[in-house]
Biopython code that builds the backbone (N, CA, C, O; Angstrom):
import numpy as np
from Bio.PDB.StructureBuilder import StructureBuilder

atoms = [
    (1, "UNK", "N", (-20.964, 25.318, -2.761)),
    (1, "UNK", "CA", (-21.602, 25.436, -3.723)),
    (1, "UNK", "C", (-23.351, 25.149, -4.135)),
    (1, "UNK", "O", (-23.894, 24.726, -3.115)),
    (2, "UNK", "N", (-24.052, 25.221, -4.944)),
    (2, "UNK", "CA", (-25.066, 25.309, -3.895)),
    (2, "UNK", "C", (-25.300, 23.179, -5.768)),
    (2, "UNK", "O", (-25.115, 23.090, -6.982)),
    (3, "UNK", "N", (-25.581, 22.566, -5.067)),
    (3, "UNK", "CA", (-26.246, 21.535, -4.828)),
    (3, "UNK", "C", (-27.374, 21.020, -4.797)),
    (3, "UNK", "O", (-27.709, 20.658, -3.669)),
    (4, "UNK", "N", (-28.272, 20.799, -5.788)),
    (4, "UNK", "CA", (-29.525, 20.388, -5.472)),
    (4, "UNK", "C", (-28.896, 19.035, -4.901)),
    (4, "UNK", "O", (-27.755, 18.590, -5.030)),
    (5, "UNK", "N", (-30.241, 18.418, -4.087)),
    (5, "UNK", "CA", (-30.436, 17.678, -2.993)),
    (5, "UNK", "C", (-30.630, 16.229, -4.376)),
    (5, "UNK", "O", (-30.487, 15.122, -3.856)),
    (6, "UNK", "N", (-30.833, 16.190, -5.484)),
    (6, "UNK", "CA", (-31.680, 15.918, -6.320)),
    (6, "UNK", "C", (-30.574, 14.846, -6.809)),
    (6, "UNK", "O", (-30.757, 13.637, -6.946)),
    (7, "UNK", "N", (-29.269, 15.639, -7.064)),
    (7, "UNK", "CA", (-28.446, 15.531, -7.324)),
    (7, "UNK", "C", (-26.820, 15.613, -6.916)),
    (7, "UNK", "O", (-25.695, 15.565, -7.412)),
    (8, "UNK", "N", (-27.545, 15.777, -5.619)),
    (8, "UNK", "CA", (-25.989, 15.617, -4.507)),
    (8, "UNK", "C", (-24.500, 14.022, -4.749)),
    (8, "UNK", "O", (-23.298, 13.933, -4.501)),
    (9, "UNK", "N", (-25.197, 13.410, -5.138)),
    (9, "UNK", "CA", (-24.778, 11.688, -5.083)),
    (9, "UNK", "C", (-23.601, 11.986, -6.150)),
    (9, "UNK", "O", (-22.407, 12.170, -5.911)),
    (10, "UNK", "N", (-24.499, 11.981, -7.818)),
    (10, "UNK", "CA", (-24.039, 12.198, -9.075)),
    (10, "UNK", "C", (-22.908, 13.366, -8.873)),
    (10, "UNK", "O", (-21.758, 13.205, -9.282)),
    (11, "UNK", "N", (-23.299, 14.442, -8.270)),
    (11, "UNK", "CA", (-22.375, 15.012, -8.006)),
    (11, "UNK", "C", (-20.632, 14.764, -7.846)),
    (11, "UNK", "O", (-19.635, 14.514, -8.523)),
    (12, "UNK", "N", (-21.060, 15.023, -6.473)),
    (12, "UNK", "CA", (-19.620, 13.924, -4.978)),
    (12, "UNK", "C", (-19.448, 12.936, -6.045)),
    (12, "UNK", "O", (-18.221, 12.844, -6.068)),
    (13, "UNK", "N", (-20.023, 11.898, -7.214)),
    (13, "UNK", "CA", (-19.228, 10.621, -7.634)),
    (13, "UNK", "C", (-18.492, 11.663, -9.094)),
    (13, "UNK", "O", (-17.377, 11.455, -9.572)),
    (14, "UNK", "N", (-19.440, 12.727, -9.550)),
    (14, "UNK", "CA", (-18.694, 13.067, -10.880)),
    (14, "UNK", "C", (-17.172, 13.705, -10.471)),
    (14, "UNK", "O", (-16.227, 13.676, -11.259)),
    (15, "UNK", "N", (-17.074, 14.433, -8.761)),
    (15, "UNK", "CA", (-16.271, 14.897, -8.680)),
    (15, "UNK", "C", (-15.273, 14.697, -8.186)),
    (15, "UNK", "O", (-14.284, 15.426, -8.253)),
    (16, "UNK", "N", (-15.424, 13.114, -7.293)),
    (16, "UNK", "CA", (-14.291, 11.866, -7.519)),
    (16, "UNK", "C", (-13.516, 11.233, -8.871)),
    (16, "UNK", "O", (-12.385, 10.764, -9.000)),
    (17, "UNK", "N", (-14.564, 11.415, -9.774)),
    (17, "UNK", "CA", (-13.727, 10.932, -11.146)),
    (17, "UNK", "C", (-13.386, 12.304, -11.760)),
    (17, "UNK", "O", (-12.973, 12.018, -12.883)),
    (18, "UNK", "N", (-13.340, 13.666, -11.615)),
    (18, "UNK", "CA", (-12.319, 14.309, -11.953)),
    (18, "UNK", "C", (-10.854, 14.673, -11.376)),
    (18, "UNK", "O", (-9.761, 14.796, -11.927)),
    (19, "UNK", "N", (-11.491, 14.852, -9.402)),
    (19, "UNK", "CA", (-9.479, 14.551, -9.002)),
    (19, "UNK", "C", (-9.017, 13.242, -9.694)),
    (19, "UNK", "O", (-7.909, 13.348, -10.221)),
    (20, "UNK", "N", (-9.708, 11.847, -9.830)),
    (20, "UNK", "CA", (-8.623, 10.872, -9.663)),
    (20, "UNK", "C", (-7.753, 11.280, -11.711)),
    (20, "UNK", "O", (-6.585, 11.181, -12.085)),
    (21, "UNK", "N", (-8.946, 11.683, -12.438)),
    (21, "UNK", "CA", (-8.045, 12.462, -13.878)),
    (21, "UNK", "C", (-7.008, 13.314, -13.460)),
    (21, "UNK", "O", (-5.903, 13.126, -13.969)),
    (22, "UNK", "N", (-7.150, 14.261, -12.591)),
    (22, "UNK", "CA", (-6.843, 15.322, -12.153)),
    (22, "UNK", "C", (-5.175, 14.752, -11.472)),
    (22, "UNK", "O", (-4.075, 15.194, -11.803)),
    (23, "UNK", "N", (-5.545, 13.392, -10.205)),
    (23, "UNK", "CA", (-4.344, 13.527, -9.851)),
    (23, "UNK", "C", (-3.173, 12.035, -10.779)),
    (23, "UNK", "O", (-2.193, 11.446, -10.324)),
    (24, "UNK", "N", (-3.821, 11.899, -12.056)),
    (24, "UNK", "CA", (-3.092, 11.232, -13.089)),
    (24, "UNK", "C", (-1.540, 12.328, -13.373)),
    (24, "UNK", "O", (-0.331, 12.519, -13.505)),
    (25, "UNK", "N", (-2.948, 12.740, -13.303)),
    (25, "UNK", "CA", (-1.614, 14.964, -13.939)),
    (25, "UNK", "C", (-0.946, 15.251, -12.826)),
    (25, "UNK", "O", (0.234, 14.903, -12.866)),
    (26, "UNK", "N", (-1.201, 15.625, -12.114)),
    (26, "UNK", "CA", (-0.243, 15.505, -10.228)),
    (26, "UNK", "C", (0.902, 14.377, -10.150)),
    (26, "UNK", "O", (2.112, 14.553, -10.010)),
    (27, "UNK", "N", (0.154, 13.103, -10.286)),
    (27, "UNK", "CA", (1.811, 12.159, -10.337)),
    (27, "UNK", "C", (2.913, 12.755, -11.661)),
    (27, "UNK", "O", (4.056, 13.210, -11.683)),
    (28, "UNK", "N", (2.006, 12.503, -12.541)),
    (28, "UNK", "CA", (3.236, 12.533, -13.652)),
    (28, "UNK", "C", (3.750, 14.500, -13.724)),
    (28, "UNK", "O", (4.581, 14.752, -14.597)),
    (29, "UNK", "N", (3.260, 15.721, -12.855)),
    (29, "UNK", "CA", (4.417, 16.541, -12.612)),
    (29, "UNK", "C", (5.093, 16.220, -11.953)),
    (29, "UNK", "O", (6.169, 16.809, -12.059)),
    (30, "UNK", "N", (5.027, 15.165, -10.876)),
    (30, "UNK", "CA", (5.799, 14.944, -9.549)),
    (30, "UNK", "C", (6.823, 14.301, -10.624)),
    (30, "UNK", "O", (7.950, 14.787, -10.726)),
    (31, "UNK", "N", (6.462, 13.305, -11.352)),
    (31, "UNK", "CA", (8.160, 12.795, -12.168)),
    (31, "UNK", "C", (8.835, 13.470, -13.054)),
    (31, "UNK", "O", (9.984, 13.207, -13.410)),
    (32, "UNK", "N", (7.916, 14.681, -13.585)),
    (32, "UNK", "CA", (8.706, 15.666, -13.916)),
    (32, "UNK", "C", (9.820, 16.368, -12.958)),
    (32, "UNK", "O", (10.992, 16.408, -13.335)),
    (33, "UNK", "N", (9.486, 16.832, -11.908)),
    (33, "UNK", "CA", (10.244, 17.568, -11.382)),
    (33, "UNK", "C", (10.877, 16.519, -10.162)),
    (33, "UNK", "O", (11.406, 16.806, -9.088)),
    (34, "UNK", "N", (10.676, 15.570, -10.610)),
    (34, "UNK", "CA", (11.666, 14.224, -9.944)),
    (34, "UNK", "C", (13.061, 15.037, -10.962)),
    (34, "UNK", "O", (14.145, 15.546, -10.678)),
    (35, "UNK", "N", (11.989, 14.704, -12.712)),
    (35, "UNK", "CA", (13.214, 14.317, -13.617)),
    (35, "UNK", "C", (14.309, 15.568, -13.598)),
    (35, "UNK", "O", (15.486, 15.377, -13.904)),
    (36, "UNK", "N", (13.758, 16.959, -13.179)),
    (36, "UNK", "CA", (14.303, 18.117, -13.196)),
    (36, "UNK", "C", (15.079, 18.097, -12.169)),
    (36, "UNK", "O", (15.843, 19.047, -12.341)),
    (37, "UNK", "N", (15.457, 17.351, -10.772)),
    (37, "UNK", "CA", (16.229, 17.242, -9.579)),
    (37, "UNK", "C", (16.972, 15.811, -10.459)),
    (37, "UNK", "O", (18.164, 15.502, -10.462)),
    (38, "UNK", "N", (16.342, 15.427, -10.846)),
    (38, "UNK", "CA", (17.617, 14.709, -10.606)),
    (38, "UNK", "C", (18.982, 14.441, -11.905)),
    (38, "UNK", "O", (19.771, 13.511, -12.072)),
    (39, "UNK", "N", (18.739, 15.863, -12.706)),
    (39, "UNK", "CA", (19.291, 16.300, -13.608)),
    (39, "UNK", "C", (19.848, 17.911, -13.556)),
    (39, "UNK", "O", (20.268, 18.579, -14.501)),
    (40, "UNK", "N", (19.683, 18.369, -11.894)),
    (40, "UNK", "CA", (20.000, 19.323, -12.289)),
    (40, "UNK", "C", (21.173, 20.044, -12.542)),
    (40, "UNK", "O", (21.411, 21.082, -13.161)),
    (41, "UNK", "N", (21.834, 19.254, -11.924)),
    (41, "UNK", "CA", (23.564, 19.760, -12.067)),
    (41, "UNK", "C", (24.040, 19.686, -13.654)),
    (41, "UNK", "O", (25.013, 20.173, -14.230)),
    (42, "UNK", "N", (23.087, 18.980, -14.051)),
    (42, "UNK", "CA", (23.320, 18.436, -16.029)),
    (42, "UNK", "C", (22.443, 18.620, -16.588)),
    (42, "UNK", "O", (21.872, 17.601, -16.976)),
    (43, "UNK", "N", (21.827, 19.928, -16.956)),
    (43, "UNK", "CA", (20.527, 20.383, -17.551)),
    (43, "UNK", "C", (20.493, 19.903, -18.983)),
    (43, "UNK", "O", (20.258, 20.786, -19.807)),
    (44, "UNK", "N", (20.693, 18.600, -19.475)),
    (44, "UNK", "CA", (21.007, 19.065, -21.534)),
    (44, "UNK", "C", (19.592, 19.724, -22.056)),
    (44, "UNK", "O", (18.540, 19.945, -21.456)),
    (45, "UNK", "N", (19.992, 19.945, -23.412)),
    (45, "UNK", "CA", (18.991, 20.379, -24.042)),
    (45, "UNK", "C", (17.513, 19.411, -24.433)),
    (45, "UNK", "O", (16.334, 19.646, -24.700)),
    (46, "UNK", "N", (18.033, 18.713, -24.343)),
    (46, "UNK", "CA", (17.005, 17.087, -24.874)),
    (46, "UNK", "C", (16.450, 16.929, -23.186)),
    (46, "UNK", "O", (15.369, 16.353, -23.063)),
    (47, "UNK", "N", (16.780, 17.161, -22.572)),
    (47, "UNK", "CA", (16.403, 17.085, -21.081)),
    (47, "UNK", "C", (14.644, 18.258, -20.565)),
    (47, "UNK", "O", (13.510, 18.094, -20.117)),
    (48, "UNK", "N", (15.576, 19.377, -21.056)),
    (48, "UNK", "CA", (14.902, 20.015, -20.797)),
    (48, "UNK", "C", (13.734, 20.229, -22.402)),
    (48, "UNK", "O", (12.557, 20.582, -22.338)),
    (49, "UNK", "N", (14.357, 19.957, -23.460)),
    (49, "UNK", "CA", (12.766, 19.878, -23.512)),
    (49, "UNK", "C", (12.060, 18.513, -23.754)),
    (49, "UNK", "O", (11.247, 18.466, -24.678)),
    (50, "UNK", "N", (12.266, 17.525, -23.096)),
    (50, "UNK", "CA", (11.709, 16.768, -22.320)),
    (50, "UNK", "C", (10.603, 17.009, -21.525)),
    (50, "UNK", "O", (9.521, 16.422, -21.560)),
    (51, "UNK", "N", (11.120, 18.355, -20.456)),
    (51, "UNK", "CA", (10.466, 18.807, -18.882)),
    (51, "UNK", "C", (9.620, 19.800, -19.373)),
    (51, "UNK", "O", (8.572, 20.018, -18.765)),
    (52, "UNK", "N", (9.988, 20.634, -20.680)),
    (52, "UNK", "CA", (9.191, 21.674, -20.970)),
    (52, "UNK", "C", (7.733, 20.892, -21.808)),
    (52, "UNK", "O", (6.600, 21.231, -21.467)),
    (53, "UNK", "N", (7.928, 19.974, -22.768)),
    (53, "UNK", "CA", (7.158, 19.082, -23.889)),
    (53, "UNK", "C", (5.732, 18.739, -22.658)),
    (53, "UNK", "O", (4.537, 18.970, -22.841)),
    (54, "UNK", "N", (6.366, 18.162, -21.492)),
    (54, "UNK", "CA", (6.397, 17.520, -20.309)),
    (54, "UNK", "C", (5.270, 18.165, -19.503)),
    (54, "UNK", "O", (4.380, 17.591, -18.875)),
    (55, "UNK", "N", (5.494, 19.502, -19.650)),
    (55, "UNK", "CA", (5.138, 20.409, -18.304)),
    (55, "UNK", "C", (3.693, 20.913, -19.249)),
    (55, "UNK", "O", (2.625, 20.961, -18.639)),
    (56, "UNK", "N", (3.729, 21.322, -20.932)),
    (56, "UNK", "CA", (2.385, 21.956, -21.847)),
    (56, "UNK", "C", (1.369, 20.434, -21.213)),
    (56, "UNK", "O", (0.471, 20.381, -20.372)),
    (57, "UNK", "N", (2.275, 18.919, -22.404)),
    (57, "UNK", "CA", (1.173, 17.937, -21.612)),
    (57, "UNK", "C", (0.054, 18.454, -20.447)),
    (57, "UNK", "O", (-1.154, 18.689, -20.420)),
    (58, "UNK", "N", (1.419, 18.495, -19.316)),
    (58, "UNK", "CA", (-0.273, 18.215, -17.664)),
    (58, "UNK", "C", (-1.047, 20.032, -18.149)),
    (58, "UNK", "O", (-2.254, 20.204, -18.315)),
    (59, "UNK", "N", (-0.131, 20.992, -18.265)),
    (59, "UNK", "CA", (-1.136, 21.947, -19.208)),
    (59, "UNK", "C", (-2.395, 22.081, -19.029)),
    (59, "UNK", "O", (-3.354, 22.392, -18.323)),
    (60, "UNK", "N", (-1.638, 21.428, -20.691)),
    (60, "UNK", "CA", (-2.729, 21.308, -21.928)),
    (60, "UNK", "C", (-3.990, 20.023, -21.102)),
    (60, "UNK", "O", (-5.166, 20.203, -21.416)),
    (61, "UNK", "N", (-3.681, 18.815, -20.107)),
    (61, "UNK", "CA", (-4.058, 18.294, -19.601)),
    (61, "UNK", "C", (-5.538, 18.893, -18.640)),
    (61, "UNK", "O", (-6.728, 18.602, -18.514)),
    (62, "UNK", "N", (-4.856, 19.579, -18.277)),
    (62, "UNK", "CA", (-5.535, 20.048, -16.361)),
    (62, "UNK", "C", (-6.898, 20.919, -17.767)),
    (62, "UNK", "O", (-8.105, 20.679, -17.746)),
    (63, "UNK", "N", (-6.510, 21.448, -18.340)),
    (63, "UNK", "CA", (-7.848, 22.286, -19.371)),
    (63, "UNK", "C", (-8.230, 21.476, -19.430)),
    (63, "UNK", "O", (-8.643, 21.058, -18.348)),
    (64, "UNK", "N", (-8.436, 20.590, -20.595)),
    (64, "UNK", "CA", (-9.547, 19.527, -21.295)),
    (64, "UNK", "C", (-10.357, 19.066, -19.813)),
    (64, "UNK", "O", (-11.568, 19.285, -19.851)),
    (65, "UNK", "N", (-9.796, 18.414, -18.422)),
    (65, "UNK", "CA", (-10.636, 17.695, -17.885)),
    (65, "UNK", "C", (-11.240, 19.170, -16.886)),
    (65, "UNK", "O", (-11.459, 19.065, -15.679)),
    (66, "UNK", "N", (-11.365, 20.001, -17.377)),
    (66, "UNK", "CA", (-11.589, 21.496, -16.681)),
    (66, "UNK", "C", (-12.596, 21.537, -17.717)),
    (66, "UNK", "O", (-13.075, 22.592, -17.302)),
    (67, "UNK", "N", (-13.335, 21.261, -18.745)),
    (67, "UNK", "CA", (-14.163, 21.402, -19.845)),
    (67, "UNK", "C", (-13.970, 20.596, -19.768)),
    (67, "UNK", "O", (-12.753, 20.415, -19.781)),
    (68, "UNK", "N", (-14.558, 19.712, -19.664)),
    (68, "UNK", "CA", (-15.428, 18.016, -20.026)),
    (68, "UNK", "C", (-15.751, 18.369, -18.224)),
    (68, "UNK", "O", (-16.877, 18.865, -18.263)),
    (69, "UNK", "N", (-15.596, 18.360, -17.703)),
    (69, "UNK", "CA", (-16.476, 18.136, -15.878)),
    (69, "UNK", "C", (-17.191, 19.769, -16.016)),
    (69, "UNK", "O", (-18.342, 20.131, -15.775)),
    (70, "UNK", "N", (-16.092, 20.492, -16.463)),
    (70, "UNK", "CA", (-17.664, 22.363, -16.149)),
    (70, "UNK", "C", (-19.034, 21.788, -16.926)),
    (70, "UNK", "O", (-20.196, 21.854, -16.526)),
    (71, "UNK", "N", (-18.486, 21.163, -18.248)),
    (71, "UNK", "CA", (-19.720, 20.513, -18.783)),
    (71, "UNK", "C", (-20.694, 19.673, -18.363)),
    (71, "UNK", "O", (-21.906, 19.798, -18.541)),
    (72, "UNK", "N", (-20.081, 18.763, -17.765)),
    (72, "UNK", "CA", (-20.513, 17.202, -17.124)),
    (72, "UNK", "C", (-21.598, 18.300, -15.526)),
    (72, "UNK", "O", (-22.812, 18.201, -15.344)),
    (73, "UNK", "N", (-20.751, 19.082, -14.792)),
    (73, "UNK", "CA", (-21.231, 19.935, -13.814)),
    (73, "UNK", "C", (-22.935, 20.053, -13.908)),
    (73, "UNK", "O", (-23.901, 19.605, -13.291)),
    (74, "UNK", "N", (-22.605, 21.197, -15.411)),
    (74, "UNK", "CA", (-23.616, 21.776, -15.157)),
    (74, "UNK", "C", (-24.523, 21.324, -15.879)),
    (74, "UNK", "O", (-25.262, 22.157, -16.404)),
    (75, "UNK", "N", (-24.742, 20.020, -16.118)),
    (75, "UNK", "CA", (-25.774, 19.385, -16.086)),
    (75, "UNK", "C", (-26.171, 18.562, -14.725)),
    (75, "UNK", "O", (-27.181, 17.863, -14.647)),
    (76, "UNK", "N", (-25.565, 18.681, -14.045)),
    (76, "UNK", "CA", (-25.858, 18.510, -12.420)),
    (76, "UNK", "C", (-26.180, 20.254, -11.649)),
    (76, "UNK", "O", (-27.012, 20.107, -10.754)),
    (77, "UNK", "N", (-25.895, 21.239, -11.736)),
    (77, "UNK", "CA", (-25.964, 22.467, -11.044)),
    (77, "UNK", "C", (-26.194, 23.634, -12.233)),
    (77, "UNK", "O", (-26.336, 23.413, -13.436)),
    (78, "UNK", "N", (-26.191, 24.409, -11.832)),
    (78, "UNK", "CA", (-26.710, 25.382, -12.821)),
    (78, "UNK", "C", (-24.768, 25.886, -13.579)),
    (78, "UNK", "O", (-23.733, 25.349, -13.182)),
    (79, "UNK", "N", (-24.841, 26.985, -14.664)),
    (79, "UNK", "CA", (-23.916, 26.617, -15.052)),
    (79, "UNK", "C", (-23.586, 28.396, -14.434)),
    (79, "UNK", "O", (-23.010, 29.081, -15.279)),
    (80, "UNK", "N", (-23.729, 28.723, -13.828)),
    (80, "UNK", "CA", (-22.947, 29.891, -12.592)),
    (80, "UNK", "C", (-22.489, 29.083, -11.529)),
    (80, "UNK", "O", (-21.687, 29.473, -10.681)),
    (81, "UNK", "N", (-22.982, 27.991, -11.569)),
    (81, "UNK", "CA", (-22.568, 27.202, -9.634)),
    (81, "UNK", "C", (-21.065, 26.320, -10.828)),
    (81, "UNK", "O", (-19.938, 26.395, -10.339)),
    (82, "UNK", "N", (-21.170, 25.685, -12.056)),
    (82, "UNK", "CA", (-20.175, 25.047, -12.975)),
    (82, "UNK", "C", (-19.480, 26.051, -12.848)),
    (82, "UNK", "O", (-19.165, 26.102, -11.659)),
    (83, "UNK", "N", (-19.058, 26.880, -13.385)),
    (83, "UNK", "CA", (-18.905, 28.190, -13.429)),
    (83, "UNK", "C", (-17.891, 28.487, -11.882)),
    (83, "UNK", "O", (-16.768, 28.017, -11.698)),
    (84, "UNK", "N", (-18.346, 29.018, -11.304)),
    (84, "UNK", "CA", (-17.547, 29.092, -10.143)),
    (84, "UNK", "C", (-16.933, 27.760, -9.721)),
    (84, "UNK", "O", (-15.719, 27.695, -9.913)),
    (85, "UNK", "N", (-17.524, 26.661, -9.176)),
    (85, "UNK", "CA", (-16.668, 25.065, -9.452)),
    (85, "UNK", "C", (-15.830, 25.501, -10.230)),
    (85, "UNK", "O", (-15.163, 26.054, -9.357)),
    (86, "UNK", "N", (-15.367, 25.692, -11.014)),
    (86, "UNK", "CA", (-14.343, 25.534, -11.649)),
    (86, "UNK", "C", (-13.314, 26.820, -11.879)),
    (86, "UNK", "O", (-12.469, 26.731, -12.770)),
    (87, "UNK", "N", (-13.376, 27.665, -11.301)),
    (87, "UNK", "CA", (-13.399, 28.976, -11.094)),
    (87, "UNK", "C", (-12.242, 28.120, -9.670)),
    (87, "UNK", "O", (-11.078, 27.765, -9.855)),
    (88, "UNK", "N", (-13.238, 27.952, -7.998)),
    (88, "UNK", "CA", (-12.838, 27.676, -7.110)),
    (88, "UNK", "C", (-11.728, 26.995, -6.847)),
    (88, "UNK", "O", (-10.978, 27.288, -5.916)),
    (89, "UNK", "N", (-11.452, 25.602, -8.007)),
    (89, "UNK", "CA", (-10.859, 24.955, -8.058)),
    (89, "UNK", "C", (-9.556, 24.901, -8.817)),
    (89, "UNK", "O", (-8.700, 24.025, -8.696)),
    (90, "UNK", "N", (-9.491, 26.588, -10.102)),
    (90, "UNK", "CA", (-8.307, 26.840, -10.281)),
    (90, "UNK", "C", (-7.387, 27.758, -9.768)),
    (90, "UNK", "O", (-6.228, 28.029, -10.082)),
    (91, "UNK", "N", (-8.545, 28.394, -8.471)),
    (91, "UNK", "CA", (-7.723, 29.185, -7.753)),
    (91, "UNK", "C", (-6.892, 27.921, -6.351)),
    (91, "UNK", "O", (-6.052, 28.463, -5.632)),
    (92, "UNK", "N", (-7.133, 26.629, -6.123)),
    (92, "UNK", "CA", (-6.930, 26.046, -5.431)),
    (92, "UNK", "C", (-5.564, 25.474, -5.908)),
    (92, "UNK", "O", (-4.587, 25.212, -5.207)),
    (93, "UNK", "N", (-5.748, 25.298, -7.648)),
    (93, "UNK", "CA", (-4.436, 25.119, -8.176)),
    (93, "UNK", "C", (-3.386, 25.964, -8.083)),
    (93, "UNK", "O", (-2.198, 25.846, -7.784)),
    (94, "UNK", "N", (-4.638, 27.499, -8.652)),
    (94, "UNK", "CA", (-2.914, 28.092, -8.020)),
    (94, "UNK", "C", (-1.942, 28.332, -7.510)),
    (94, "UNK", "O", (-0.869, 28.777, -7.917)),
    (95, "UNK", "N", (-2.472, 27.898, -6.145)),
    (95, "UNK", "CA", (-2.034, 28.574, -4.788)),
    (95, "UNK", "C", (-1.016, 27.330, -4.753)),
    (95, "UNK", "O", (0.031, 27.392, -4.110)),
    (96, "UNK", "N", (-1.573, 25.683, -5.825)),
    (96, "UNK", "CA", (-0.580, 24.951, -5.070)),
    (96, "UNK", "C", (0.968, 25.035, -6.235)),
    (96, "UNK", "O", (2.015, 24.395, -6.137)),
    (97, "UNK", "N", (0.521, 26.175, -7.381)),
    (97, "UNK", "CA", (1.198, 26.248, -8.025)),
    (97, "UNK", "C", (2.293, 27.046, -7.966)),
    (97, "UNK", "O", (3.149, 26.895, -8.838)),
    (98, "UNK", "N", (2.525, 28.268, -6.704)),
    (98, "UNK", "CA", (2.900, 29.392, -6.174)),
    (98, "UNK", "C", (3.493, 27.981, -5.435)),
    (98, "UNK", "O", (4.465, 27.556, -6.059)),
    (99, "UNK", "N", (3.282, 27.489, -4.734)),
    (99, "UNK", "CA", (3.728, 26.987, -3.573)),
    (99, "UNK", "C", (4.898, 25.625, -4.260)),
    (99, "UNK", "O", (6.003, 25.261, -3.858)),
    (100, "UNK", "N", (4.088, 25.174, -5.374)),
    (100, "UNK", "CA", (6.118, 24.997, -6.177)),
    (100, "UNK", "C", (6.809, 25.141, -6.646)),
    (100, "UNK", "O", (7.919, 24.612, -6.697)),
    (101, "UNK", "N", (6.093, 26.363, -7.426)),
    (101, "UNK", "CA", (7.472, 27.359, -7.812)),
    (101, "UNK", "C", (8.307, 27.963, -6.840)),
    (101, "UNK", "O", (9.519, 28.103, -7.008)),
    (102, "UNK", "N", (7.428, 28.479, -5.390)),
    (102, "UNK", "CA", (8.862, 28.891, -4.696)),
    (102, "UNK", "C", (9.882, 27.348, -4.153)),
    (102, "UNK", "O", (10.927, 27.575, -3.543)),
    (103, "UNK", "N", (9.604, 26.339, -4.342)),
    (103, "UNK", "CA", (10.425, 25.088, -4.240)),
    (103, "UNK", "C", (11.424, 24.893, -5.370)),
    (103, "UNK", "O", (12.586, 24.627, -5.063)),
    (104, "UNK", "N", (11.013, 25.022, -6.901)),
    (104, "UNK", "CA", (11.615, 24.670, -7.823)),
    (104, "UNK", "C", (12.524, 25.789, -8.502)),
    (104, "UNK", "O", (12.170, 26.563, -9.392)),
    (105, "UNK", "N", (13.458, 25.728, -8.045)),
    (105, "UNK", "CA", (14.313, 26.628, -9.305)),
    (105, "UNK", "C", (14.762, 27.040, -10.537)),
    (105, "UNK", "O", (14.945, 25.977, -11.132)),
    (106, "UNK", "N", (15.011, 27.818, -11.182)),
    (106, "UNK", "CA", (14.865, 27.866, -12.037)),
    (106, "UNK", "C", (16.157, 26.656, -13.155)),
    (106, "UNK", "O", (17.241, 26.153, -12.857)),
    (107, "UNK", "N", (15.536, 26.623, -14.105)),
    (107, "UNK", "CA", (16.637, 25.819, -15.251)),
    (107, "UNK", "C", (18.175, 27.072, -14.954)),
    (107, "UNK", "O", (18.236, 28.296, -14.836)),
    (108, "UNK", "N", (19.203, 25.967, -14.930)),
    (108, "UNK", "CA", (19.930, 26.986, -14.980)),
    (108, "UNK", "C", (21.049, 26.422, -16.028)),
    (108, "UNK", "O", (21.991, 27.136, -16.369)),
]
sb = StructureBuilder()
sb.init_structure("model")
sb.init_model(0)
sb.init_chain("A")
sb.init_seg("    ")
for serial, (resi, resn, name, xyz) in enumerate(atoms, 1):
    if name == "N":
        sb.init_residue(resn, " ", resi, " ")
    sb.init_atom(name, np.array(xyz, "f"), 0.0, 1.0, " ", f" {name:<3s}", serial, name[0])
structure = sb.get_structure()
């Protein structure tokens, strides 16, 4: 990313704020996976419903954070660079998602 020197400190501060917000979603996802693991042998309709709803909240939260921080980044770097920043974060998240999907079985 091309971050102008005059905006470098502010950009990385913004990035750290974003990471803190995303960490909350990561914690929520880990708890949801643990809930699934704890109930794996007996996933009731209520548990499945709670797991799905939490998954939707995580996905929605991620989009909300990305939108908010794209807007913030676009004030510090060009919109093209801000879009690239969000794109890179999305690709990293996809790699993480693939790794988790490979480890977590489907509900039976």
